[in-house]
N, C-alpha and C positions, 0 to 999 in steps of 0.2 A: 315804896319809891318806884317810879316808872323807869323802865330801861331805855337807854338811848337807842339801842338796836331796833326797837319797835316804834320809833318815831318817824323813820323814813319809809318810803314806799318801795317794797321789794319788787324785783322784776319778774318773779315767778307768777304763775297763774293764780286766779282768785281762790280756787279750791285749795290749793297747796298753802297759800298764805293763811287762809282761815284755819286749816288743820294745825299749822305751826303755832298760830296765836292761841288756839284753844288749849293746846298742850301747855303753852307758856303761862296762861292765866290760871289754868287749873293748878299748875305747880305753885304759883304765887299764892293762891287761895289756900292750898293745902298746908303751906308753911306758916300760916297765922296760928298763934297759940290760942288755946281755949279762952284764956283771960283776955287776950286782945279781941277775940271775936265777941265775947260777952260785952265788953266795954263799948265796942263799936255798935253792937245791936241796940244797946240802951240809947245811945245818941241818935242812931238812925230812926228809931221809933219816935223819939221826941221831934226830930226834924220833920218826919213824915206826917205825924198827927198835926204838928204846927202848920204845915202847908195846907192841910184840909181846913184847919181853923181859919186861916187867912182867907181862903176862898169863901167861907161862910160869912166872915166879917165884912167882906167886900161885896156881898150880895151876888156872888157868881155861881152859887150852887143851884142848879136847876133839877137835879135828881139826887137821891140819897142812897144809892147803891154803889158799892165799890168791890171790884174783884181783886183778890190777893192771891197768895200761893202758899203751899206748905214747903218749907225748905228741904232740899234734897242735895246730896253730894257736896255739902259745904256751903250752900247758898246762905245768904243772910236770913235769919229767922225773923219773920215779921208778925208773929202771933201776939206779942205784946202790943204792937201797933193796932192789930185787929181788935183786941179787947178794948183799947182806948177809943177806937172809932165807934164801936158799938155803944159804949157808954155815952158817946156824943150823938147817939141816935142815927148812926149810919147802919145800913144793912150790909153784911159782908158775905161774899161768895168765894168759893174756891174751885180750882179746876178739876174736871173729870176728863181724862184723856181717852180718846177713841183711836187706837192705833190703826184700825181698819181703814179709816178715812183720814188719818193723821190730822185730826182736829181736836180742839178742846171746847168744852162748854162749862158753865159754872152752876154749882148747887149752893144754895144758901147754907150757912153754918154759923153757929154761935157757941157759947161756952158749954152748952148742954149736948152738942152734936157728937154722935159716935162716928168713928173713922174706920175705914178699911183700906188695905193696900190695893192700889189699882195698878195700871200699866207702869212698868219700869220701877215698881216698888214704891211709888209715891203715894202718900196718904191722901185719900179722897173722902168727902162726906158720904155717908151711907145712902143707898138708893131711895130711902124714904124721905130724904130731904128734898124740898121743892127746887125746881130749876129756877135760875135767875135769868130772865129774858135779856137778850142783848140790848133791847130798847130801854131797860131800866138803868143801865150803867152810866154813872158819871165819870168813873175812872177805872183804869186797869193798872195795878201795881205789878211790875214785870221783873223777873230775875234775869240774870245774864252772866256770861263769863267776863265781859268787858264792855265798857261804854266810853264814848267820847263826850266832851263838853258841849258839842253841838247836837247831841242826841243819838249818835250812832250806837248800834248795839251788836254785839257778837254773841249769838246763842249757841246751842249745842249741835245745830245742823239739821234738826228734824223739821223745821219750818212750821211748827205748831202756832207760834205767836204771829208769824207772817200771815198765815191763813186767817187767824183771828182778826188781825188789823184790817185785812181786806174785807172782812165781813161786817165789821162794826161801822157805825156812823162816824163821820169825821169829827163830830163834837165830843167824842169820848176821849177823856184825858189819858195820856200814856205817861206813866211814871216809872222810870228805871230805878232799881235799888241794887246797890253793891257796896263792897268795902272800898275805901279810897284807893287801895292798892290796885284795884281793877279799873281805874280810870286810865284810858289810853290817849295818847296824843293823836293817833291815827288808827283807823281800822279799814280793811279792804271792803268798803261798801259800794253798792251799785245804785244807780239812780232810782230804782224801784224800791229799795230798802226803806222801810218806814222808820222814822226817827222818833225819839221820845220828846215829850214836851218839857219834862224835868228829869233830872237824875239826882237821887238822894244818896249820900254817903254819910259816914260819921262826921265828916268835915262840914256838912251843910247841904243846902239845896242849890243845885245848878240849874238855872233857867237856860234852855237850849235854843232860844231864839225862835221858837214856833208857837209861843204861848200868848199871842196877842189877845185871844178871847178870855184869858185867865189872869 
């Protein structure tokens, strides 16, 4: 359940607001039980794969590669969704983090891929896996600490996905994934912050009002 105290716009600065909200939503996420997480992840995978199926049925799929992520620090695990997408002939990629440039790129991965721990202890495909070119991507599935229904996202503050979105073509679909408890009524976003086209939780798919092409 979302807290009323985080629905209004505080008067403190942007950075302080974001720090406070990160702590708040990290705490909310940490309080979810394992059973609740698992049940939510099953539903999220179904909704996420169903969304891609809808795109395909409607003839809106122009590329067949999707970037996902390996769950870290309590994020929604999307590996079941990745498996289902591969069975539906999607190529899946996962982030490799470059702290020296604060950027991410994606390597292809499937059920046979070996994984190694990269920056920040996040699992990454081994270096023998081929890179997935930005131009191949149809969609990027994005984790976050909180999202709004109009596509706002609160990340961890590193700016990795902000730089990724600046780099990608505007026709790459952006899909946020989170538990329903991470949906916020308001977040301290600025005009340059890139919004999601869709947000997927265990409660369903939220269209964020940017998805005219989809």
